[in-house]
N, C-alpha and C positions, 0 to 999 in steps of 0.2 A: 873391361878393355872393350871399346864400341867394335862391332864387326866391321871387317871390311867393305870399304864401299864398291858398290856395284857398277857405278859410272863416276866418272869425273870430267869436267869439262868447264864451260862458262854458263852464267846466266846473263841473259842481256834483254833491258829494255830500252829500247832504241838505242840511244849511244852510251847508255849506261851498261857498264860489263863488269862481271866479277867471277873470278874462279870459285867452283863450286864441288862439293862431292854428294852423291845421291847413295842412300843407305835404305836397305829393306826395313819397313816400319813395324813388320809383322814375321813373327818366325813359328814354324810347326815341329821343330827340330828336338822339342822337350816332349812331344807325344810318344805313346809307346809306340813302336815300329817291328814288325814281324819278319824273320826271314823264310824264305822257301826251303824247305828239307825234302831229301829224298826219305820216304817213309821207312823204306826198307832198310837203310844204312845210316840215319841220321844226318847225314852230311848234306852241306849247303849246296843249293843249284847253283851253279855258274852260267853265265849266259855267253854264248860266244856270236861274233858277227861271220856270217858264213854266207858263200854264194849259193843263191836260191836254187842253181841248176846242179852245180857240180858237188855243193855239201862243203867244198874246200873253206878252211876258215881264212879272213881276208884282213891283211894289217890294215891299221889305220891310215897309214901314207898312201893305201891304193883305194880308198874309199871316196868318192867324188859326189857331188849333189848330182840331182837328175829330176827333170819334171816329165810325168809320164803325160805323152800326147794321146797314144791309143794305147790298148793293151799289148804291154811287151816293148813298145817304143817309148824311148826315152831320150830327152835333150838334155847333154850335160851342162853344168854349170859351173865355172871353176871358181877357186877363193879370189883370184886375180880381178874376174870379171865382175864378182859381187862388189868388190872394192871400189871398182871404177864406176860404179852408180852410187856412191857414198854419198849422204844427203849431208848438208851442213847441220843438221840436227844430231849428227854422230857424235860432236863435239860441241855442240853450244845449242841450249835450250832459248828459244826466243820467244818471247812472250809477245803473241799476236793480237789479243783481244782480252777484255774484262768482260765478264757476265755476272748477274746475279747467281748466287748458289741454288735459289729455287728454281733456276731456269735449268739446271742439270738433272734429267732424267735417272734415278737410280740403277735403272738397268744400265746403264753404260758405266757406272762404276767398276773397277777390276781391283787393284790392289793399291794399297798408300806406299809411300817412300818420306824417309827424312831427307832435307835438303839443307846444308850447313857450308860456310865459307870453307873452301880448301886451302889452308896453310894460314900465315900470318897477313897476307894481303888481301885487300877485297872486302874488308868488314864493313868499311863505311858505305861501297855502293852495295852491297846485300842488304844492309838496315835501310838503306833509302828505297830500294824496291819492297823490302817488306813491311815498311810502315806506310807506304803508298798503298799498297793493297789493302793495310788494315784499315787506314783512314775513309778509303774508298768504300770500305764494306763489300768489295768483291772478290770474284776468283779470277785468277790470271789464267789464261789458257795459253799454252804453248805447245811444242812438240820436242820430242827426243826420240834416240835409237837406242833400243834394248834388244840384248839377243839378236842382232841385226835385222831386227824390224821396227819401222819407225811409229810410235806410239802417240797419241794426244795425251797431254798430263795436264792437270788441273792444280793451280798452287793457289795453298791459302796460310796465313801466319799463323804459326803456334808458338806461343813463347818468345825464346829468341831467334828461334828457327824457320823454316817453312815446311809445310808437308803437302807432298806433290802426289795425286791420285791419277792413277792411268785410268784412261778412258778407251771404251770399245768405239769402232768404226759403226756407223748404220747399218752396214752389212751384215754386222757379227750379233744384231739384235732381231731376233723374230717377231713378227709380227702379233699383237695381243690377239686378232681376229681369228686366228687359226685353232685359237683356244677357247674364246670366249663366245662365238657366235652360237653355239648351242647351247648356252645356258639360258634356261625358261625365266622369262619375264613374270616375276612374281611382287603382287600389292602386300607389301609391309604393312600391318595394322598398326595404329597408334599405339594401342596398349602393347603391343608386343615389343615394340620399339621402346617404350617407356622402361618395361622391366629390363630390356636389355642395356639400355643405358644406366638405369640402376647397378645393374652388375659390373659395368664397368667403372662405376664412380667409385663404389666398394674396393674394386682392385687398383684404383689409381695410384700411380707410386712416381717414384723419380729415377731416371735411367742411372743405374749405378752397376758399371761391370764387376766391381767387387763383390755383387750378390751371388753372381753365375757361378754355378759348379759344374764342371765336365762330368756328367753321372756315368756316361759311357767309359770316359778314361779312369775314372776309380773303379768301376765294375772290372774292367781290365786288370787293374793292380791288385784287386781282391781275388780273380781268378787266379792270376800268376802266381799270387802268395798260396792260397789254396791248393795248387798243384804240387808247389814246391813241398809244400808239409806232407804232401801225401795222402791229402784228403779225396774221398769220393766226390766227384763233381755231378750235383741231381740238378736236371732241368727245371727250372721255375714253373709254374704256371702263369700262362700267357692270360692278359685280361682281355675279356671278350667284349667286341663292340655290341650295341645293343641299339634297335631302332627306334627312333624317336617318333611315338604313335600321337602323342597329345603334345604338341609346341608349347602351347600356353603354359600346362601343367610342369614340362621341363624348364622352362624359364622362371616361373614360380618358386622350385625347387631349388634352382640354380642362384636363385637371390638369396634364400637362407642359408646355401653352401658358402656362398661367397661371404656373406656376413661373420659366419664362424671361423672361415679363413683369416679375414681381416683382424677379427678378436685375437686369433693365436698369434699372429704376426706382431701384436704390439707389446705381448709379452717379451722381456729381454730373453733372447737366445744366443747360442754361439754362433758366430759368422761361420759361413762355410768355408771349408779350408781352401786358400789361394792355391791354385795350382804353383807348385814349386818350380822355382828356378832350375833347380836338379830332379828332374822326375823320377830318375831310379833311386833317389833315396827313400820315396814312398814304397819300395819293394825292401822292406824292413827283413832283416836276418830271422830265421826260424829260433824261436825259445830254445836255447840249450845247445845251438849249432854253431859253428863259426860264420863270419861274415861270409859272403856269397863268393867273393873275389878269392879269398882266402880258401876256403874250404874248395872250390873249383880248383885250385892250383894244386892241390893235394889228391884229393880224390874226387872222382863225379857223383852228383847225387844220386841217390837210390832211386832207381826207375828210370832214371835220364837217359837215352838214347846216347850213342857214341857222337862225337863232333869230328868234323875234319881238322885237320892240324893247321 
């Protein structure tokens, strides 16, 4: 079942309008996450909203937004006042202009969303807008309000729908000069460049996300399974970085290493395990024991800390 829409409203190109729904195109919910525990009791940590001066807990209905003018001096802004300045983009994505995709600096990209018609009406208008963008080979730029803030959104066709990518505003992107000005001007020789290009050609491939494996996530699964099995966790030796003394020698050795790596990749090998849609299934039951949920319901695992009810 598709996730719940983050936003519902209208997509408009001049006088052509259709109802749409916007859905997150990515998710991190399948990644392993941790709770914070009290080391002494094993109970989960609970966060409370408290008054900074009195220390008393404050109910949600008594919490308002405030902008700090000076230290300890705030201007309160109510929910009604925020709704008064609601923008047209709160309910409508108005396409303002069309640009070339190459014009969009990657630093401005935030996150992608899927857009599709909302309900049984408006499919014709949606198709007209989608196919116009596709035929013109452009990216449509509009505005949308999410989480009470207006965002720039770039729309591109994908299959029968649209992908909308939120963009940053210029004031959110730092200037590269703050970081690059101190980089030394170095003259790279043709021999060095030729060797480096050779390495690149040996490693050339096609972008395929299916080849990628989240090694850290796999290591977390292994760590949790080892701890559940009562095994002693021993730290692994970390690789040591070495200073490159002879750059040409390092490049020549890299060429040989890249060639060996390319030859190894040509051999048929098992595809990396794709991240499971149900990550918890990777946490397999320990041999000879009952599944986690069943075992946990009857008796805590040996060595496990007490948990709060």
